[in-house]
C-alpha positions in Angstrom: 37.1 6.4 -37.9 35.3 9.5 -36.7 32.6 9.5 -34.1 30.1 10.8 -36.7 30.8 7.9 -39.1 30.4 5.5 -36.2 27.1 7.2 -35.3 26.0 6.9 -39.0 26.9 3.2 -39.1 25.0 2.5 -35.9 22.0 4.5 -37.1 22.0 2.5 -40.4 22.1 -0.7 -38.5 19.1 0.4 -36.3 17.1 1.4 -39.4 17.8 -1.9 -41.1 16.7 -3.8 -38.0 13.6 -1.7 -37.8 12.8 -2.3 -41.4 13.2 -6.0 -41.0 10.9 -6.0 -38.0 8.2 -4.1 -39.9 8.5 -6.5 -42.8 8.0 -9.5 -40.4 5.1 -7.7 -38.6 3.5 -7.0 -42.0 3.7 -10.6 -43.0 2.3 -11.9 -39.7 -0.6 -9.4 -39.9 -1.6 -10.7 -43.3 -2.7 -13.9 -41.6 -5.7 -14.4 -39.3 -4.7 -14.2 -35.7 -5.2 -17.9 -34.8 -3.4 -19.0 -38.0 -0.4 -16.8 -37.3 -0.2 -18.0 -33.7 -0.4 -21.7 -34.7 2.3 -21.4 -37.2 4.5 -19.4 -34.9 4.0 -22.0 -32.1 5.1 -24.8 -34.3 8.1 -22.9 -35.5 9.3 -22.0 -32.0 8.8 -25.6 -30.8 11.1 -26.8 -33.6 13.6 -24.0 -33.8 14.1 -22.6 -30.3 15.8 -25.6 -28.7 18.1 -25.9 -31.7 18.9 -22.2 -32.3 19.3 -21.4 -28.6 20.5 -24.6 -26.8 21.6 -22.5 -23.8 18.1 -21.3 -23.1 16.8 -24.8 -23.6 19.3 -26.1 -21.1 18.3 -23.3 -18.7 14.6 -24.1 -19.0 15.2 -27.8 -18.2 17.5 -26.9 -15.3 14.8 -24.6 -13.9 12.1 -27.3 -14.3 14.4 -29.7 -12.4 14.5 -27.2 -9.5 10.8 -26.6 -9.5 9.6 -30.2 -10.2 12.2 -32.7 -9.0 9.4 -35.3 -8.5 8.7 -35.3 -12.3 10.5 -37.5 -14.8 12.8 -36.1 -17.4 10.3 -36.9 -20.0 7.6 -34.9 -18.2 9.8 -31.9 -17.7 10.8 -32.0 -21.4 7.2 -32.1 -22.4 6.5 -28.9 -20.3 9.6 -27.3 -21.8 8.5 -27.9 -25.4 5.0 -26.7 -24.6 6.5 -23.5 -23.1 8.3 -22.8 -26.4 5.0 -23.2 -28.2 3.4 -20.7 -25.8 6.2 -18.2 -26.5 5.7 -18.6 -30.2 2.1 -17.7 -29.8 3.0 -14.7 -27.7 5.4 -13.5 -30.4 2.7 -13.6 -33.1 0.1 -12.0 -30.7 2.5 -9.2 -29.9 2.5 -8.3 -33.6 -1.3 -8.2 -33.6 -1.9 -6.9 -30.1 -4.2 -4.1 -31.2 -6.5 -6.5 -33.0 -6.5 -8.9 -30.1 -7.6 -6.3 -27.5 -10.2 -4.9 -29.8 -12.1 -8.2 -29.6 -13.5 -8.2 -26.0 -14.6 -11.8 -26.3 -10.9 -12.9 -26.2 -10.2 -11.7 -22.7 -12.3 -12.6 -19.6 -11.7 -11.5 -16.1 -12.6 -14.5 -14.0 -12.4 -12.7 -10.6 -15.8 -11.1 -11.3 -16.8 -10.3 -7.7 -13.5 -8.8 -6.7 -13.1 -6.8 -9.9 -16.7 -5.5 -9.7 -16.2 -4.4 -6.1 -13.1 -2.3 -6.7 -13.0 -1.3 -10.4 -14.5 2.1 -9.7 -12.5 2.9 -6.5 -9.0 1.6 -7.2 -7.1 4.6 -5.9 -3.3 4.6 -6.3 -2.4 1.0 -7.3 0.4 -1.3 -8.3 -0.4 -4.4 -10.5 2.2 -7.2 -10.4 2.2 -10.2 -12.7 4.3 -13.0 -14.0 5.4 -14.3 -17.4 2.3 -16.5 -17.7 0.2 -17.0 -20.8 0.4 -13.7 -22.7 1.6 -11.7 -19.7 1.2 -8.3 -21.4 -2.6 -8.8 -21.1 -2.2 -9.0 -17.3 -2.7 -5.2 -17.2 -6.2 -5.7 -18.8 -8.2 -5.3 -15.6 -6.8 -1.8 -15.1 -7.6 -1.0 -18.8 -11.1 -2.4 -18.4 -11.6 -0.2 -15.3 -10.5 2.8 -17.3 -7.7 3.3 -14.7 -5.2 4.8 -17.3 -2.4 2.3 -16.4 1.3 2.7 -17.1 3.9 0.0 -17.0 7.6 -0.7 -16.6 9.2 -2.6 -19.4 12.6 -3.5 -20.6 13.8 -0.8 -23.1 15.1 -1.8 -26.5 18.5 -0.4 -27.5 17.2 0.3 -31.0 15.3 3.6 -30.7 13.2 3.0 -33.8 12.0 -0.4 -32.6 11.6 1.0 -29.0 9.4 3.8 -30.3 7.4 1.4 -32.5 6.8 -1.0 -29.6 5.6 1.9 -27.4 3.2 3.0 -30.1 1.9 -0.5 -30.7 0.9 -0.8 -27.0 -0.6 2.7 -26.7 -4.1 1.3 -26.0 -2.9 -1.3 -23.5 -0.8 1.2 -21.5 -2.6 4.5 -22.0 -0.6 6.0 -19.1 2.7 5.3 -20.9 5.6 3.0 -20.6 8.6 3.5 -18.3 11.7 1.8 -19.7 14.0 0.2 -17.1 17.1 2.3 -17.1 15.4 5.0 -19.2 12.9 7.7 -18.6 10.8 8.7 -21.6 13.5 7.6 -24.0 16.4 9.3 -22.1 19.1 7.5 -20.3 18.8 7.8 -16.6 19.9 5.9 -13.5 17.7 3.4 -11.7 17.3 5.7 -8.6 15.9 8.4 -10.8 13.5 6.0 -12.4 12.5 4.7 -9.0 11.7 8.3 -7.9 9.6 8.9 -11.0 7.7 5.7 -10.5 7.1 6.5 -6.8 5.8 10.0 -7.6 3.6 8.5 -10.4 1.8 6.1 -8.0 1.7 8.7 -5.1 -0.3 11.1 -7.3 -2.9 8.4 -8.1 -1.2 6.5 -10.9 -1.7 2.8 -11.6 1.5 1.0 -12.4 2.1 -2.5 -13.9 5.2 -4.6 -13.1 6.3 -8.1 -14.0 8.0 -9.5 -10.9 9.2 -13.0 -11.6 12.7 -12.5 -13.1 16.1 -12.7 -11.5 17.4 -9.3 -10.4 21.0 -9.1 -9.4 20.3 -6.4 -6.8 16.9 -7.8 -5.8 15.7 -9.2 -2.6 16.3 -13.0 -2.1 12.9 -14.7 -1.5 11.9 -18.3 -1.7 10.5 -19.6 -5.0 10.0 -23.3 -5.4 12.1 -23.9 -2.3 15.1 -21.9 -3.4 15.9 -18.2 -2.8 15.5 -16.2 -6.0 16.6 -12.5 -6.1 13.6 -10.4 -7.1 13.2 -6.7 -7.8 11.3 -5.2 -4.9 10.4 -1.8 -6.2 6.7 -2.5 -6.4 6.5 -3.6 -2.8 8.7 -0.7 -1.7 6.5 1.9 -3.5 3.3 0.4 -2.2 4.6 0.4 1.3 5.9 3.9 1.0 2.9 5.7 -0.6 0.0 3.5 0.8 -1.2 2.1 -2.4 -3.0 -1.2 -3.0 -1.2 -4.2 -4.7 -3.1 -6.3 -7.2 -1.6 -9.6 -8.4 -2.7 -10.6 -11.9 -2.3 -13.9 -13.8 -3.2 -14.2 -17.5 -3.8 -17.8 -18.6 -4.3 -19.0 -22.2 -7.4 -21.0 -22.8 -6.2 -24.2 -24.5 -4.0 -23.2 -27.4 -6.1 -20.4 -28.6 -5.6 -16.6 -28.4 -8.2 -16.4 -25.7 -7.4 -15.7 -22.1 -8.7 -15.7 -18.6 -7.3 -13.3 -16.1 -7.3 -13.9 -12.4 -6.7 -11.1 -9.9 -6.0 -11.2 -6.2 -5.4 -8.3 -3.7 -2.1 -8.6 -1.8 -2.4 -6.9 1.6 0.3 -4.3 2.3 1.4 -4.4 6.0 2.5 -1.2 7.6 4.2 -1.9 10.8 7.1 0.0 12.4 9.6 -2.2 10.5 9.6 -1.2 6.8 12.1 -3.9 5.8 10.1 -6.6 7.3 6.9 -5.3 5.6 8.6 -5.3 2.2 10.0 -8.8 2.7 6.6 -10.1 3.8 5.0 -8.6 0.6 7.7 -10.2 -1.6 7.4 -13.6 0.1 3.6 -13.7 -0.3 3.8 -12.5 -3.9 6.2 -15.3 -4.9 4.0 -17.9 -3.0 1.1 -16.9 -5.2 3.2 -16.9 -8.3 4.4 -20.4 -7.5 0.8 -21.6 -7.0 -0.1 -20.2 -10.5 2.9 -21.7 -12.1 2.1 -25.2 -10.6 -1.4 -24.9 -12.0 -0.3 -24.3 -15.6 3.5 -24.9 -15.8 3.5 -25.1 -19.6 2.5 -21.4 -19.8 5.3 -20.0 -17.7 8.6 -18.8 -19.2 11.0 -21.4 -18.0 13.8 -20.2 -20.3 14.2 -17.0 -18.4 16.8 -16.7 -15.6 15.1 -17.1 -12.2 17.7 -18.5 -9.8 21.3 -17.4 -9.6 
């Protein structure tokens, strides 16, 4: 079979996947937001553990690491609630433009801190975790008209990838940098890191999610066990002298309403760069652990966190 025919077949598959996605999105958008999220939550609670037992097992194993003092029944209850939250996030993702157009749905609870710095952010890195609807963690930068960009996991299907970027244009007006890609082109991670560093150095505001296992990351304690974590945010902040803002987006009850808490993470600048980066990473994960303990049902336990 010729390479052109292989390319045609692959492109046809991508177009079919894209068409299916747009059909699903269209059906979800017919419904009011709260109705769509409620239905999606119930569907995920029932289907996810059965369709993907591997991720169900991973979630329960992660919960056992984090909460050995809890009973199996308590950990199972958290696990099932976390599937419901992911179901709501999925439906919200398909109506993200409508969600952010209603300012009553998102409240920044760190009013004093936000008010103090919103008009003088300078170069900044925002770090968050998969809590609540984590995409909204960037909202303080948006509210401050800071033109934020973000790093996200690129989708192999170029039609879906382009659609997801377009759908988030108002949430990330500064653009999206795909991990392993730069503006849609394949590139190595070092090239991406240089582009991100230059972006922040020239006054950019960059959002990162920093609570996933990273094979080449820095091992730092998380719930008492070392977890390899990507350190690019800490390294860039230390190198260019930017601020680091930690952000946590919590769902209010089971609604599509959210409260966002922000904290500044001090960036040390001693003579030992490695020690400074490690200190940042350790303190970051300490704060993440605190947030997870407060609302464990809203964190993504089914993701890989420990090796």
